[in-house]
C-alpha positions as CSV (number, residue, x, y, z in Angstrom):
1,M,-80.4,37.3,75.3
2,V,-80.7,37.1,71.6
3,K,-77.8,35.3,69.9
4,K,-76.2,36.9,66.8
5,K,-76.4,34.8,63.7
6,T,-73.1,33.8,62.1
7,P,-73.0,35.2,58.7
8,V,-73.0,32.3,56.1
9,K,-70.5,32.6,53.1
10,K,-72.2,32.5,49.9
11,K,-70.9,30.0,47.4
12,P,-70.0,31.4,44.0
13,S,-72.5,30.6,41.5
14,S,-71.8,28.0,38.8
15,K,-72.2,30.8,36.3
16,K,-69.2,32.6,37.7
17,K,-67.1,29.4,37.6
18,V,-67.8,29.0,33.9
19,Q,-66.8,32.6,33.3
20,N,-63.5,32.1,35.1
21,K,-62.7,29.0,33.1
22,T,-63.6,30.6,29.9
23,K,-61.4,33.6,30.7
24,F,-58.4,31.2,31.5
25,S,-59.0,29.2,28.3
26,R,-59.0,32.4,26.2
27,T,-55.8,33.6,27.8
28,L,-54.2,30.2,27.3
29,L,-55.4,30.0,23.7
30,R,-54.2,33.6,23.0
31,W,-50.7,32.9,24.4
32,G,-50.7,29.6,22.7
33,F,-51.5,31.2,19.4
34,V,-48.8,33.8,20.0
35,A,-46.3,31.0,20.9
36,C,-47.2,29.2,17.7
37,I,-46.7,32.3,15.6
38,W,-43.3,32.9,17.2
39,G,-42.4,29.2,17.0
40,G,-43.4,29.2,13.4
41,L,-41.4,32.2,12.7
42,L,-38.4,30.7,14.6
43,L,-38.8,27.5,12.6
44,V,-39.0,29.4,9.3
45,A,-35.9,31.3,10.4
46,I,-34.0,28.1,11.2
47,L,-35.0,26.5,8.0
48,A,-34.1,29.6,6.1
49,W,-30.7,29.8,7.8
50,Y,-29.9,26.1,7.3
51,G,-31.4,26.1,3.8
52,K,-29.5,29.0,2.4
53,D,-26.6,26.7,1.4
54,L,-28.7,24.0,-0.2
55,G,-28.7,25.6,-3.6
56,K,-24.9,25.8,-3.6
57,I,-24.6,22.2,-2.3
58,A,-27.0,21.0,-5.0
59,K,-25.1,22.8,-7.8
60,S,-21.8,21.3,-6.6
61,V,-22.9,17.7,-7.1
62,G,-21.6,17.4,-10.6
63,S,-18.4,19.4,-10.1
64,D,-16.7,17.1,-7.7
65,N,-13.8,15.4,-9.6
66,K,-14.1,11.8,-8.7
67,R,-12.0,10.3,-11.4
68,I,-11.1,6.7,-11.8
69,V,-7.5,5.6,-12.3
70,K,-7.1,2.1,-13.6
71,I,-3.6,0.6,-13.5
72,Y,-2.6,-2.1,-15.9
73,A,0.4,-4.5,-16.3
74,K,2.9,-4.1,-19.1
75,D,0.6,-5.8,-21.6
76,G,-1.9,-3.0,-21.2
77,K,-4.7,-5.6,-20.7
78,T,-4.2,-7.1,-17.3
79,E,-5.8,-4.8,-14.7
80,L,-3.8,-4.7,-11.5
81,A,-5.9,-2.2,-9.5
82,A,-8.3,0.6,-9.8
83,Y,-8.4,3.8,-7.7
84,G,-11.1,6.5,-7.2
85,H,-14.8,6.4,-7.3
86,L,-15.6,3.4,-9.5
87,R,-19.1,3.8,-11.1
88,G,-20.8,1.6,-13.5
89,P,-24.0,2.3,-15.5
90,N,-27.0,3.3,-13.5
91,V,-29.5,0.6,-12.7
92,R,-33.3,0.7,-12.3
93,I,-35.3,-1.1,-9.7
94,E,-37.7,-2.3,-12.3
95,D,-34.8,-4.2,-14.1
96,L,-33.6,-6.0,-10.9
97,P,-34.7,-9.2,-9.2
98,Q,-36.9,-8.3,-6.3
99,H,-34.5,-9.8,-3.7
100,I,-32.0,-7.0,-4.3
101,P,-34.1,-4.0,-3.2
102,N,-35.7,-6.2,-0.5
103,A,-32.3,-6.9,1.0
104,F,-31.6,-3.2,1.4
105,I,-35.0,-2.4,2.7
106,A,-35.0,-5.2,5.2
107,I,-31.8,-4.2,6.9
108,E,-31.7,-0.4,6.3
109,D,-35.3,0.9,6.2
110,R,-38.2,-1.5,6.9
111,R,-40.8,1.2,6.6
112,F,-39.4,2.7,3.4
113,Y,-42.7,2.5,1.5
114,S,-44.7,4.0,4.4
115,H,-42.7,7.0,5.7
116,F,-42.4,10.4,4.1
117,G,-38.6,10.6,4.1
118,I,-38.1,10.7,7.9
119,D,-39.1,7.6,9.9
120,L,-40.4,9.0,13.2
121,I,-41.0,5.5,14.6
122,G,-37.5,4.3,13.7
123,L,-36.0,7.6,14.9
124,T,-37.8,7.3,18.3
125,R,-36.7,3.7,18.7
126,A,-33.1,4.6,17.9
127,M,-33.1,7.4,20.5
128,V,-34.5,5.1,23.2
129,T,-31.9,2.4,22.4
130,N,-29.1,4.9,22.4
131,V,-30.2,6.4,25.7
132,R,-30.3,3.0,27.3
133,A,-26.9,2.0,25.9
134,G,-25.3,5.3,27.0
135,G,-24.0,6.0,23.5
136,I,-24.8,5.8,19.8
137,V,-25.4,2.2,18.9
138,Q,-28.3,2.5,16.5
139,G,-29.2,5.0,13.7
140,G,-32.6,6.2,12.6
141,S,-31.7,7.4,9.1
142,T,-34.0,6.3,6.2
143,L,-32.8,5.3,2.8
144,T,-34.0,8.7,1.6
145,Q,-31.8,10.5,4.2
146,Q,-28.8,8.3,3.3
147,L,-29.4,9.3,-0.4
148,A,-29.5,12.9,0.6
149,K,-26.2,12.6,2.4
150,N,-24.6,10.8,-0.5
151,L,-25.8,13.2,-3.1
152,F,-25.2,16.5,-1.4
153,F,-22.9,16.3,1.6
154,N,-19.5,15.4,2.9
155,P,-19.7,13.0,5.9
156,E,-20.0,15.6,8.7
157,R,-21.8,15.0,11.9
158,T,-23.2,18.4,12.9
159,M,-26.6,19.6,13.8
160,K,-26.7,21.8,10.7
161,R,-26.0,18.9,8.4
162,K,-28.7,16.8,10.1
163,I,-31.3,19.5,9.6
164,Q,-30.2,20.1,6.0
165,E,-30.3,16.3,5.4
166,A,-33.9,16.1,6.8
167,M,-35.0,19.0,4.7
168,L,-33.6,17.5,1.5
169,S,-35.1,14.1,2.4
170,L,-38.6,15.7,2.5
171,W,-37.9,17.5,-0.8
172,I,-36.7,14.2,-2.5
173,E,-39.8,12.3,-1.2
174,W,-42.1,15.1,-2.5
175,K,-40.5,15.2,-5.9
176,Y,-39.7,11.6,-6.7
177,S,-41.4,8.2,-6.5
178,K,-40.2,5.5,-4.1
179,E,-38.8,3.5,-7.0
180,E,-36.8,6.4,-8.3
181,I,-35.4,7.1,-4.8
182,L,-34.4,3.5,-4.3
183,S,-32.8,3.3,-7.8
184,S,-30.8,6.5,-7.1
185,Y,-29.8,5.2,-3.7
186,L,-28.4,2.0,-5.2
187,N,-26.5,3.9,-7.9
188,H,-24.8,6.3,-5.5
189,V,-24.1,4.4,-2.2
190,Y,-20.5,3.3,-1.4
191,F,-19.8,-0.5,-1.3
192,G,-16.2,-0.5,-0.2
193,S,-13.1,-1.5,-2.3
194,G,-13.5,1.8,-4.3
195,A,-16.9,0.8,-5.7
196,Y,-19.7,3.3,-5.9
197,G,-23.1,2.1,-7.1
198,L,-24.5,-1.4,-7.4
199,D,-23.2,-2.2,-10.9
200,S,-19.6,-1.4,-9.9
201,A,-20.0,-3.5,-6.7
202,T,-21.4,-6.6,-8.4
203,H,-18.5,-6.6,-10.9
204,I,-15.8,-6.0,-8.4
205,Y,-17.0,-8.6,-5.9
206,F,-18.7,-11.2,-8.1
207,N,-17.7,-10.3,-11.7
208,K,-21.5,-10.3,-12.5
209,D,-24.1,-7.9,-13.8
210,P,-26.5,-6.7,-11.1
211,E,-29.4,-8.6,-12.5
212,D,-27.5,-11.9,-12.2
213,I,-26.7,-11.9,-8.5
214,G,-28.5,-14.2,-6.1
215,I,-30.2,-13.6,-2.7
216,K,-27.0,-14.3,-0.7
217,E,-24.9,-12.0,-2.8
218,A,-27.6,-9.3,-2.5
219,A,-27.6,-9.8,1.3
220,L,-23.8,-9.5,1.4
221,L,-23.9,-6.2,-0.5
222,A,-26.7,-4.8,1.7
223,G,-24.7,-5.8,4.8
224,L,-21.8,-3.6,3.7
225,M,-23.9,-0.5,4.2
226,Q,-23.1,-0.6,8.0
227,A,-19.4,-0.2,7.4
228,P,-18.3,-0.6,3.7
229,S,-14.6,-0.5,4.2
230,R,-14.5,-2.5,7.5
231,L,-16.9,-5.2,6.3
232,S,-15.5,-5.6,2.8
233,P,-15.1,-9.3,2.0
234,S,-11.7,-8.4,0.5
235,H,-10.4,-7.3,3.9
236,N,-12.7,-8.9,6.4
237,P,-14.4,-12.1,5.1
238,E,-15.5,-13.2,8.6
239,G,-17.3,-9.8,9.2
240,A,-18.8,-9.8,5.7
241,I,-20.4,-13.2,6.1
242,K,-21.6,-12.6,9.6
243,R,-23.3,-9.4,8.5
244,M,-24.7,-11.2,5.4
245,K,-26.5,-13.8,7.6
246,I,-28.0,-11.0,9.7
247,V,-29.4,-9.5,6.6
248,L,-30.9,-12.8,5.5
249,R,-32.6,-13.3,8.9
250,A,-34.0,-9.7,8.5
251,M,-35.3,-10.6,5.1
252,E,-37.0,-13.7,6.5
253,S,-38.5,-11.7,9.3
254,E,-40.0,-9.2,6.9
255,G,-41.4,-11.9,4.7
256,Y,-38.9,-11.3,1.8
257,A,-37.3,-14.7,2.0
258,T,-38.3,-18.2,3.2
259,D,-36.3,-20.5,5.3
260,E,-35.7,-22.7,2.3
261,M,-34.3,-19.8,0.3
262,I,-31.6,-19.0,2.8
263,A,-31.0,-22.5,4.3
264,D,-27.7,-23.1,2.5
265,A,-26.3,-19.8,3.9
266,N,-25.2,-21.8,6.9
267,N,-22.9,-23.8,4.7
268,I,-20.8,-20.7,3.9
269,K,-17.6,-20.9,5.9
270,I,-14.2,-19.2,6.2
271,E,-11.2,-21.5,5.6
272,D,-7.6,-20.2,5.5
273,G,-9.0,-16.6,5.4
274,K,-11.0,-17.3,2.3
275,I,-14.8,-17.6,1.9
276,Q,-15.9,-21.1,0.9
277,G,-19.4,-21.6,-0.5
278,M,-19.8,-18.4,-2.5
279,G,-18.2,-17.4,-5.8
280,F,-16.1,-14.2,-5.7
281,A,-14.2,-12.4,-8.4
282,S,-10.5,-13.2,-8.4
283,R,-8.6,-10.0,-7.7
284,T,-5.0,-10.5,-6.8
285,K,-3.3,-8.3,-4.3
286,D,0.2,-9.4,-5.2
287,A,0.8,-6.1,-6.9
288,H,-1.0,-3.7,-4.5
289,Y,2.2,-2.4,-3.0
290,F,3.4,-1.5,-6.5
291,T,0.1,0.0,-7.7
292,D,-0.2,2.2,-4.6
293,W,3.3,3.5,-5.4
294,I,2.3,4.1,-9.0
295,Y,-1.0,5.8,-8.0
296,R,1.0,8.4,-5.9
297,Q,3.1,9.2,-8.9
298,V,0.0,9.5,-11.2
299,N,-1.4,12.1,-8.8
300,I,1.7,14.1,-9.3
301,F,2.1,13.7,-13.1
302,A,-1.6,14.4,-13.7
303,S,-2.6,16.4,-10.7
304,D,-4.4,19.1,-12.8
305,V,-6.1,16.7,-15.2
306,E,-9.8,15.9,-14.9
307,G,-11.2,12.7,-16.2
308,D,-10.6,8.9,-15.9
309,L,-7.1,7.7,-16.6
310,K,-5.5,4.4,-17.8
311,V,-2.0,3.8,-16.6
312,T,0.2,1.1,-18.3
313,T,3.1,0.0,-16.1
314,T,6.2,-2.0,-16.5
315,L,5.1,-4.9,-14.3
316,L,5.0,-8.5,-15.6
317,P,2.0,-10.0,-13.8
318,N,3.1,-13.7,-13.9
319,L,6.5,-12.8,-12.6
320,Q,5.1,-10.5,-10.0
321,K,2.9,-13.3,-8.7
322,T,5.8,-15.8,-8.7
323,V,8.1,-13.5,-6.8
324,A,5.5,-12.6,-4.2
325,K,4.8,-16.3,-3.7
326,I,8.5,-17.2,-3.4
327,A,9.0,-14.5,-0.8
328,K,6.2,-15.8,1.3
329,E,7.2,-19.4,1.0
330,E,10.8,-18.7,2.0
331,L,9.8,-16.7,5.0
332,D,7.3,-19.3,6.1
333,R,9.9,-22.0,5.8
334,T,12.5,-20.1,7.8
335,Y,10.2,-18.3,10.2
336,P,7.0,-20.5,10.7
337,E,4.0,-19.0,12.4
338,D,4.8,-18.8,16.1
339,G,2.8,-16.9,18.7
340,D,5.9,-16.0,20.7
341,K,8.1,-15.0,17.8
342,K,7.4,-12.4,15.2
343,R,7.8,-13.2,11.5
344,P,10.1,-10.7,9.7
345,E,8.8,-8.5,6.9
346,V,10.1,-8.8,3.4
347,S,10.6,-6.6,0.4
348,A,11.9,-7.3,-3.1
349,V,12.5,-5.4,-6.3
350,M,13.4,-6.8,-9.7
351,L,14.5,-4.5,-12.6
352,N,15.2,-5.3,-16.2
353,E,18.3,-4.0,-18.0
354,N,16.7,-0.7,-18.7
355,G,15.5,-0.1,-15.1
356,A,11.9,-1.1,-15.8
357,I,10.4,-2.6,-12.6
358,R,9.2,-6.2,-13.4
359,A,8.2,-7.2,-9.9
360,M,7.9,-5.5,-6.5
361,V,7.1,-6.9,-3.1
362,G,6.5,-4.4,-0.3
363,G,5.7,-6.7,2.6
364,Y,4.5,-10.1,3.7
365,D,0.8,-9.4,3.8
366,Y,-0.8,-6.3,2.2
367,K,-4.0,-6.9,4.2
368,K,-2.2,-6.5,7.5
369,S,0.1,-3.7,6.4
370,Q,0.0,-1.4,3.4
371,F,3.4,0.2,4.1
372,N,5.7,-0.4,1.1
373,R,9.1,-1.4,2.5
374,A,10.6,-1.5,-1.0
375,T,10.0,2.1,-1.7
376,D,9.3,3.8,1.6
377,G,11.3,1.7,4.0
378,V,14.6,3.3,4.8
379,R,17.1,1.0,6.5
380,Q,20.9,0.6,6.7
381,A,22.5,-1.1,3.7
382,G,25.1,-3.0,5.8
383,S,27.7,-4.8,3.8
384,S,25.7,-4.5,0.6
385,F,27.2,-1.0,0.3
386,K,30.8,-2.3,0.2
387,P,30.9,-2.7,-3.6
388,F,30.8,1.1,-3.9
389,V,33.8,1.4,-1.6
390,Y,35.8,-1.1,-3.7
391,L,34.7,0.6,-6.9
392,S,36.1,3.9,-5.7
393,A,39.4,2.1,-5.0
394,I,39.5,0.5,-8.4
395,E,38.9,4.0,-10.0
396,Q,42.0,5.2,-8.1
397,G,44.1,2.4,-9.5
398,W,43.6,-0.6,-7.2
399,R,43.1,-4.1,-8.7
400,P,41.1,-7.0,-7.3
401,E,44.3,-8.9,-6.5
402,D,46.0,-6.0,-4.7
403,I,46.7,-6.2,-1.0
404,I,44.9,-4.4,1.9
405,S,45.4,-4.8,5.6
406,N,43.0,-7.0,7.5
407,E,44.5,-6.7,10.9
408,R,42.5,-5.9,14.0
409,I,42.1,-2.2,14.5
410,T,43.4,-1.3,17.9
411,K,43.9,2.5,17.6
412,G,41.5,5.3,17.1
413,R,37.9,5.9,18.3
414,Y,36.3,3.7,15.5
415,R,37.3,0.1,15.9
416,P,35.1,-2.2,13.9
417,S,35.6,-6.0,13.9
418,N,35.1,-8.8,11.4
419,Y,31.9,-10.7,12.0
420,D,33.7,-14.1,12.0
421,R,36.5,-12.7,14.2
422,F,39.1,-13.7,11.6
423,Y,41.9,-11.3,11.0
424,S,45.1,-11.4,8.9
425,E,48.0,-9.3,8.2
426,E,46.9,-8.7,4.7
427,T,44.2,-9.8,2.2
428,T,43.4,-9.1,-1.4
429,L,40.5,-6.8,-2.3
430,R,38.8,-9.8,-3.9
431,E,39.1,-11.9,-0.8
432,A,38.0,-9.0,1.4
433,L,34.7,-8.5,-0.6
434,V,34.1,-12.3,-1.0
435,N,34.4,-12.8,2.7
436,S,32.9,-9.4,3.6
437,Y,35.8,-8.4,5.9
438,N,34.8,-5.2,7.8
439,V,38.3,-4.2,8.8
440,A,39.6,-4.4,5.3
441,A,36.7,-2.3,4.0
442,V,37.4,0.4,6.6
443,N,41.1,0.4,5.7
444,M,40.1,0.6,2.1
445,I,37.9,3.7,2.6
446,K,40.8,5.3,4.6
447,E,42.9,4.8,1.5
448,T,40.4,6.1,-1.1
449,G,38.8,8.8,1.1
450,V,35.2,9.0,2.0
451,P,34.4,11.8,-0.5
452,H,35.4,9.6,-3.4
453,V,33.0,6.9,-2.2
454,I,30.2,9.5,-1.9
455,D,31.0,10.7,-5.5
456,V,30.7,7.1,-6.8
457,A,27.4,6.5,-5.0
458,D,26.0,9.7,-6.5
459,R,27.1,8.8,-10.0
460,V,25.6,5.4,-10.0
461,G,22.2,7.0,-9.0
462,I,22.0,6.5,-5.3
463,D,19.8,9.3,-3.9
464,A,20.4,8.5,-0.2
465,E,22.6,10.7,2.0
466,V,26.0,9.2,2.3
467,R,27.7,10.6,5.4
468,E,31.4,11.5,5.4
469,E,32.6,9.1,8.0
470,L,34.5,5.8,8.2
471,S,31.4,3.7,9.1
472,T,30.1,4.4,5.6
473,A,32.4,1.5,4.5
474,L,30.2,-0.9,6.5
475,G,26.9,0.5,5.1
476,T,25.7,2.9,7.8
477,V,23.7,4.5,5.0
478,D,20.0,4.9,5.4
479,I,18.6,3.9,2.0
480,S,15.5,2.4,0.4
481,L,15.7,-1.0,-1.3
482,L,14.6,0.5,-4.6
483,D,17.4,3.1,-4.4
484,L,20.0,0.5,-3.6
485,V,18.8,-1.9,-6.4
486,G,19.1,1.1,-8.8
487,G,22.7,1.6,-7.9
488,Y,23.5,-2.1,-8.4
489,A,21.7,-2.0,-11.8
490,T,24.1,0.7,-12.9
491,I,27.0,-1.6,-12.0
492,G,25.3,-4.6,-13.7
493,Q,24.8,-2.6,-16.9
494,K,28.6,-2.0,-17.2
495,G,28.5,1.4,-15.7
496,R,25.7,2.9,-17.6
497,L,23.2,4.8,-15.4
498,T,20.1,2.8,-14.8
499,T,17.2,4.5,-13.1
500,P,14.2,2.4,-11.9
501,Y,10.8,3.4,-13.3
502,G,7.3,1.8,-13.2
503,I,5.1,3.8,-15.6
504,E,5.1,3.2,-19.4
505,K,2.3,5.6,-20.2
506,I,-0.7,7.5,-18.9
507,E,-3.8,8.0,-21.1
508,M,-7.2,9.7,-20.9
509,V,-9.9,7.0,-21.0
510,D,-12.5,9.0,-22.9
511,S,-10.4,10.7,-25.5
512,G,-7.3,8.4,-25.6
513,E,-5.1,11.5,-25.3
514,L,-1.6,10.5,-24.3
515,L,-0.6,12.5,-21.2
516,Y,2.8,10.8,-20.5
517,Q,5.0,8.2,-22.1
518,Y,8.3,6.9,-20.9
519,K,11.0,7.6,-23.5
520,K,13.9,5.3,-23.6
521,T,17.1,7.3,-24.2
522,S,20.8,6.3,-24.3
523,S,22.0,5.9,-20.8
524,P,25.1,7.9,-20.0
525,R,28.2,6.1,-18.9
526,V,29.0,7.0,-15.3
527,I,31.7,4.4,-14.6
528,A,34.4,3.2,-16.9
529,N,33.7,-0.2,-18.4
530,N,37.1,-1.7,-17.3
531,H,36.6,-0.4,-13.7
532,V,33.1,-1.8,-13.3
533,S,34.1,-5.1,-15.0
534,A,36.8,-5.6,-12.4
535,L,34.3,-5.0,-9.6
536,I,31.8,-7.4,-11.1
537,S,34.3,-10.1,-11.2
538,M,34.8,-9.7,-7.4
539,M,31.0,-9.7,-6.9
540,Q,30.7,-12.8,-9.0
541,D,33.1,-14.6,-6.6
542,V,30.9,-13.5,-3.7
543,V,28.2,-15.8,-5.1
544,E,30.6,-18.5,-6.3
545,F,32.9,-18.8,-3.2
546,G,31.8,-16.3,-0.6
547,T,28.9,-15.3,1.6
548,A,26.2,-15.7,-1.1
549,K,26.6,-19.3,-2.2
550,R,22.8,-19.8,-1.7
551,A,22.2,-17.3,-4.5
552,Q,23.8,-19.5,-7.2
553,T,21.3,-19.8,-10.0
554,G,23.1,-22.0,-12.6
555,F,23.9,-19.1,-14.8
556,P,26.2,-16.1,-14.3
557,V,25.2,-13.8,-11.5
558,A,27.0,-11.4,-9.2
559,G,26.0,-9.6,-6.0
560,K,26.7,-8.9,-2.4
561,T,25.1,-9.8,0.9
562,G,24.4,-7.3,3.7
563,T,23.7,-7.8,7.4
564,T,23.4,-5.0,9.9
565,Q,24.3,-4.8,13.5
566,D,22.4,-7.2,15.9
567,Y,20.9,-8.9,12.9
568,R,18.3,-6.2,12.4
569,D,18.5,-6.3,8.6
570,A,19.5,-8.9,6.1
571,L,19.9,-8.2,2.4
572,F,21.1,-9.6,-0.9
573,V,21.3,-7.6,-4.0
574,G,22.6,-9.1,-7.3
575,F,22.2,-9.2,-11.0
576,S,22.5,-11.2,-14.2
577,S,23.1,-9.8,-17.6
578,V,19.4,-9.1,-17.8
579,Y,17.8,-8.6,-14.4
580,T,18.9,-6.9,-11.2
581,M,17.1,-7.9,-7.9
582,G,17.3,-6.9,-4.3
583,V,15.8,-8.7,-1.3
584,W,15.5,-7.4,2.3
585,I,14.0,-8.9,5.4
586,G,13.7,-7.4,8.9
587,H,11.3,-6.2,11.5
588,D,9.4,-2.9,11.2
589,D,10.4,-2.0,14.8
590,N,14.1,-2.5,13.9
591,S,14.4,-5.3,16.5
592,S,16.8,-8.2,16.0
593,M,15.8,-11.2,14.0
594,G,18.2,-13.4,16.0
595,R,21.6,-14.8,15.5
596,G,22.1,-16.7,12.3
597,T,20.1,-14.4,10.1
598,Y,22.3,-13.1,7.3
599,G,21.9,-11.7,3.8
600,G,23.3,-15.0,2.5
601,T,20.4,-17.0,4.0
602,T,16.7,-16.3,3.3
603,P,17.3,-13.2,1.0
604,A,19.8,-15.1,-1.1
605,S,17.3,-18.0,-1.4
606,I,14.5,-15.7,-2.5
607,F,16.9,-14.1,-5.1
608,K,17.9,-17.5,-6.5
609,R,14.4,-18.9,-7.0
610,S,13.0,-15.6,-8.3
611,M,15.8,-15.1,-10.8
612,Q,15.6,-18.7,-12.0
613,S,11.9,-18.1,-12.7
614,A,12.6,-14.8,-14.5
615,H,15.1,-16.4,-16.8
616,K,13.0,-19.4,-17.9
617,D,12.5,-17.8,-21.3
618,V,15.4,-15.4,-21.2
619,N,19.0,-16.3,-21.9
620,A,21.5,-15.0,-19.4
621,G,25.0,-14.0,-20.7
622,N,28.2,-13.3,-19.0
623,V,28.2,-10.5,-16.4
624,T,31.8,-9.4,-16.9
625,E,34.6,-9.6,-19.4
626,Y,37.3,-9.3,-16.7
627,T,39.8,-12.1,-16.7
628,P,41.6,-12.1,-13.4
629,G,43.9,-15.0,-14.4
630,V,45.4,-13.0,-17.3
631,T,45.8,-10.0,-15.1
632,Q,47.5,-12.0,-12.4
633,K,49.9,-13.5,-14.9
634,F,50.8,-10.0,-16.2
635,K,51.2,-8.8,-12.6
636,S,53.5,-11.7,-11.8
637,L,55.5,-11.0,-14.9
638,L,56.0,-7.4,-13.9
639,D,56.9,-8.5,-10.4
640,G,59.5,-10.8,-11.7
641,I,61.0,-8.1,-13.9
642,F,61.2,-5.5,-11.2
643,S,62.3,-7.9,-8.5
644,S,65.4,-8.9,-10.5
645,G,66.7,-5.5,-9.8
646,G,66.4,-6.1,-6.1
647,S,63.3,-4.0,-5.5
648,R,59.5,-4.3,-5.9
649,S,57.8,-1.3,-7.3
650,T,54.3,-2.8,-7.8
651,F,53.0,-1.3,-4.6
652,S,53.7,1.9,-2.8
653,G,54.6,1.9,0.9
654,S,51.0,2.3,2.0
655,G,49.9,-0.8,0.0
656,R,48.4,1.3,-2.7
657,P,49.4,0.2,-6.3
658,S,51.5,2.5,-8.3
659,H,50.0,1.3,-11.6
660,S,46.6,1.9,-13.0
661,L,43.9,-0.7,-14.0
662,N,44.0,1.0,-17.4
663,D,47.6,-0.2,-18.0
């Protein structure tokens, strides 16, 4: 039997294999080419879409109103603060010491001279680092990209802005040299403290021209680029120095600095919150609460004005510094630093006889809190509001020596008590104010009527809402210290309306055009002179014999203490013939300062020392012409005449006098 042969499969020829591979390669190439075309078209479309706004953005560069507002003291020469985008003259890299550009390149863009606007190596490294960290901890922007952002964009973090930023970076690199790019970068970047550009920064921080700063100063400025506001040596000296040392090490690593050049950087230390071992420009922050308040007003007065402004204020810089120092010293003495106990905040305002603000303290430490408690803090006035109650009584015919009940109130829903628990059948108005009797004040407002008190407060210039209720007699009026001091100033100026103000004039820097000037006019009389003089004599006794003995200055002053419920607020407001000053202390959270804190303690001490300093070169006259002794003799004479007839007609049955102070 013959076996069949198994057919053998023929292997494909090598020629056929080559043909198949060639066909596949052609197909792949064809589709790859198509993909490239579509990808290119898509890229062009994306670039066209994101690039359509670049022309508008570029045109808007010069139209942004970044005006500078410089605020000066009364002398018009002492600069207190500057607001806005501070820019000095442009600098050129060619005119600067080499360590300045080297510092920025070392910490911000090591491959600046080798990339084309986008650092692919740095970008890749940053992406890997961020993925490993699970968040954004490192950026890959070049100096060119940062310049593009500073020149053309607001600080937005969107994909569109990133693409536009990259496109502009490529255009900048194509159009300009590396030196021009770096020069432009240094002239536009933000350095914190309102400084834009290297020239402005070197003057603000070191009071030097750019070409005069050393390697450590250059490293400090370069270090600010990470977070200009947060790392500013003005606010965060520890962070600024720490970052500066990182920059110096980066410069050494890149060969821009030797170990000998940066060795003394280790000697720079922080002591008492100040940098030791480097020279910084002296810029006081004693007046920052005041200048912030002024700046808000300027933005209202000159809201539609373009261009840099010079604002001359009413502040006396030496007096301002003294008052701020005294306020801190008195708080430190009474409330020393204690981890378990909060130190109260403080505010103070001093006006001259025309209402010009000569000093203002808005808080204990501006660095920790920029809230101005003198202008924006609204707290209860406490007993410091009582003078307006007694003034309304005097206008209705009461005299300081007249009698009012001081007996404990046992009827009605409102039953206030005297803080010292002392009560009496009767007391004079003078004694009631001197000793700050609450019960007598409430009985007084019952006699005068709350509407009359509200009217008096309105006439003396108090802008706060005074509620029509008996508790108003005890100062349950929410009021700012500035508003309260203005009311006292009207009393101190013999009843002539005195309104606080802080701006003398506003001028255009370039043209010198005067935009605003305070015009002193004759103040209207809102309280009769004899009425206010009687009240001042009572307030003078508060300082001489009453709750404010610590406010005695050695020259005539008058005033009133104030302490609110649970010792939440303590105030003293008083005046001489020249100055009116108010002082408040308290916690921002309205918590108690503890028993024993009164307006006659720390606030009165701050008042005393501040007023003594203010009057070193100013003579203080009498604060009142009222002579209670003569008035009392006249009153006794009248009592004797009428009592001879068997009756006393000096007082009505309710205790209200039947005669007028004008008699």
